[in-house]
C-alpha positions in Angstrom: 112.6 8.6 86.1 113.3 10.8 83.1 111.5 10.1 79.9 112.6 11.3 76.6 111.9 10.3 73.0 115.0 8.0 73.0 115.8 6.9 76.4 114.2 6.4 79.8 116.8 7.1 82.6 116.4 5.8 86.1 117.1 7.5 88.5 117.4 11.2 87.7 119.4 11.9 90.9 122.6 10.2 91.7 122.5 9.4 95.5 125.8 8.6 97.1 125.8 7.4 100.8 128.7 9.6 101.7 131.5 8.1 103.9 135.1 9.7 104.2 137.9 8.0 102.6 135.9 5.3 100.9 134.8 5.0 97.2 131.1 5.0 96.7 129.2 3.8 93.5 125.6 4.3 92.3 124.1 3.1 88.9 121.9 4.4 86.1 119.7 2.3 83.9 119.2 3.4 80.3 116.1 1.9 78.6 115.9 2.3 74.7 112.3 3.2 73.8 112.8 3.0 70.1 113.5 0.5 67.3 116.9 2.2 66.5 120.3 1.9 68.0 120.8 4.9 70.5 124.3 6.2 71.3 124.9 8.0 74.6 127.5 10.0 76.3 128.0 11.0 80.0 129.6 14.1 81.1 130.3 15.6 84.5 131.2 19.1 85.9 133.9 17.3 88.0 135.6 14.6 85.9 138.5 14.2 88.4 136.1 13.3 91.2 134.1 10.6 89.4 134.6 7.6 87.3 131.8 6.7 84.8 131.7 3.1 83.3 130.9 3.1 80.4 130.9 6.8 79.7 129.9 6.3 76.1 128.0 3.4 74.5 125.2 2.1 72.4 121.9 1.0 73.7 120.3 -1.7 71.4 116.6 -1.4 70.3 114.2 -2.1 73.0 117.1 -2.9 75.3 118.7 -1.6 78.6 122.1 -0.6 79.6 123.4 -0.1 83.1 126.0 2.7 83.9 128.0 2.7 87.1 129.1 6.0 88.5 131.9 5.8 91.2 132.9 8.7 93.3 136.5 8.7 94.4 137.4 8.6 98.2 136.9 12.0 99.8 139.2 13.3 102.7 136.6 15.7 104.0 132.8 16.1 103.9 131.3 19.2 102.1 129.6 21.9 104.3 126.0 20.8 105.1 126.5 17.6 103.0 125.6 19.7 99.9 127.0 18.9 96.5 127.0 21.2 93.5 128.3 18.5 91.1 126.0 17.7 88.0 126.1 15.2 85.3 124.7 15.5 81.7 123.6 12.5 79.7 123.4 13.0 75.9 121.7 10.6 73.5 121.3 10.4 69.8 120.1 7.9 67.1 123.0 6.0 65.8 123.3 4.1 62.6 122.1 0.5 62.5 124.6 -2.0 63.8 126.6 0.8 65.4 128.8 -0.1 68.4 130.7 1.8 71.1 133.9 2.0 69.0 131.8 3.8 66.4 131.0 6.7 68.6 132.5 10.2 68.0 132.2 13.6 69.6 130.7 14.9 66.5 127.6 12.7 66.9 126.6 14.9 69.9 127.1 18.2 68.2 123.9 20.0 68.0 125.3 22.5 65.5 125.8 19.6 63.0 122.0 19.3 62.9 121.6 16.2 64.8 118.8 15.7 67.3 120.5 15.4 70.7 118.5 14.8 73.7 120.0 15.9 77.0 119.1 14.9 80.6 120.8 16.7 83.5 121.3 14.7 86.7 121.9 16.1 90.2 124.3 14.7 92.8 123.0 14.2 96.2 124.9 13.1 99.4 122.9 10.9 101.8 124.0 9.5 105.2 125.0 5.9 105.1 122.6 3.4 106.8 123.3 3.0 110.5 124.4 -0.5 111.7 122.0 -2.1 114.0 122.4 -1.4 117.8 124.3 -4.1 119.7 121.7 -3.6 122.5 118.2 -4.5 121.3 115.5 -2.1 121.9 113.9 -2.4 125.2 117.2 -3.3 127.0 119.3 -1.3 129.3 122.8 -2.0 129.9 123.3 -4.0 133.0 119.6 -4.2 133.5 116.5 -6.2 132.6 114.4 -6.0 129.5 111.8 -3.2 129.9 108.2 -4.4 129.2 105.6 -2.5 127.4 101.9 -2.9 127.9 99.2 -2.4 125.3 96.0 -0.6 125.7 94.3 -3.7 126.7 96.7 -4.4 129.4 98.5 -7.2 127.7 102.4 -7.4 127.1 103.5 -6.8 123.5 106.1 -8.7 121.3 109.2 -9.7 123.1 107.9 -8.9 126.5 105.0 -11.2 126.2 107.3 -14.1 125.1 109.6 -13.3 128.0 106.7 -13.3 130.4 105.5 -16.7 129.1 109.0 -18.2 129.5 109.2 -16.7 132.9 105.9 -18.2 134.0 107.1 -21.6 132.8 110.4 -21.3 134.6 108.5 -20.5 137.8 106.2 -23.4 137.5 109.2 -25.7 137.0 110.9 -24.3 140.0 107.7 -24.6 142.1 107.5 -28.3 141.1 111.0 -28.9 142.1 110.8 -27.3 145.4 107.7 -29.3 146.3 109.5 -32.5 145.4 112.4 -31.6 147.5 110.1 -30.7 150.5 108.4 -34.1 150.1 111.8 -35.9 150.0 112.9 -34.1 153.1 109.7 -34.9 154.9 110.1 -38.5 154.1 113.6 -38.6 155.3 112.7 -36.9 158.7 109.9 -39.4 159.2 112.2 -42.3 158.7 114.8 -40.8 161.0 112.1 -40.4 163.7 111.0 -44.0 163.3 114.6 -45.2 163.6 115.1 -43.1 166.8 112.0 -44.6 168.3 113.2 -48.1 167.5 116.6 -47.4 169.0 115.0 -46.1 172.2 112.8 -49.4 172.4 115.9 -51.5 172.0 117.9 -49.5 174.6 114.8 -49.8 177.1 114.8 -53.6 176.5 118.5 -53.9 177.0 118.3 -51.9 180.4 115.5 -54.1 181.5 117.5 -57.3 180.7 120.6 -55.9 182.6 118.5 -55.1 185.8 117.0 -58.7 185.9 120.5 -60.2 185.6 121.7 -58.1 188.6 118.8 -59.0 190.7 119.4 -62.8 190.2 123.0 -62.4 191.2 122.1 -60.7 194.4 119.5 -63.3 195.5 122.0 -66.2 194.5 124.6 -64.5 196.7 122.3 -64.2 199.7 121.4 -67.9 199.4 125.0 -68.9 199.2 126.0 -66.9 202.2 123.0 -68.5 204.1 124.1 -71.9 203.2 127.6 -71.1 204.3 126.3 -69.9 207.7 124.2 -73.1 208.2 127.2 -75.3 207.4 129.4 -73.4 209.8 126.7 -73.7 212.5 126.5 -77.3 212.0 130.1 -77.9 212.3 130.3 -75.7 215.4 
């Protein structure tokens, strides 16, 4: 901040986040420290390159005024991002009730005996803020998140959260696996019981058939014997 007897000026350096082919603006705030109306005027060494709104005006007693400085779109970057442009802000006590339309060039003429405060402002180019990376830190493309371990051997931040979620997922999968094994075991036992029952029924069926076949053979022998007796009797 530049502090004079009339105005406080913030900031004292005009910082532009330089980008090619793009208009860039920054602002100045002028604070009137007096009980008088203070007129101001902004000049620059490169008027074709910058637009200042307002470039002249009046700051009311104990009030503030914002000045917007806009740099026109540039086709090429300066060497080493260095800028030699400068601004000069002049201020002078104006008559009570003065307005911007009452400001004249003679008001800032030191030769006329008026007390004119001046503040020089530098122009600085800074690199624009970088957009956030699409790949969060700790990740590799096509891979898994890399964990970091603190001095006490515990996982930090995101890695700890990921580990907790992994533990919960593993527990759930283990529970599901045990339930599936129990179900398959139950089905196996039921199948074995059914097989045993079928074997028993088959064995009983075989025994019944054998008994019926034995009864037919004895009946046949008795029948043949009776026929022989009858034939012998007839003879």
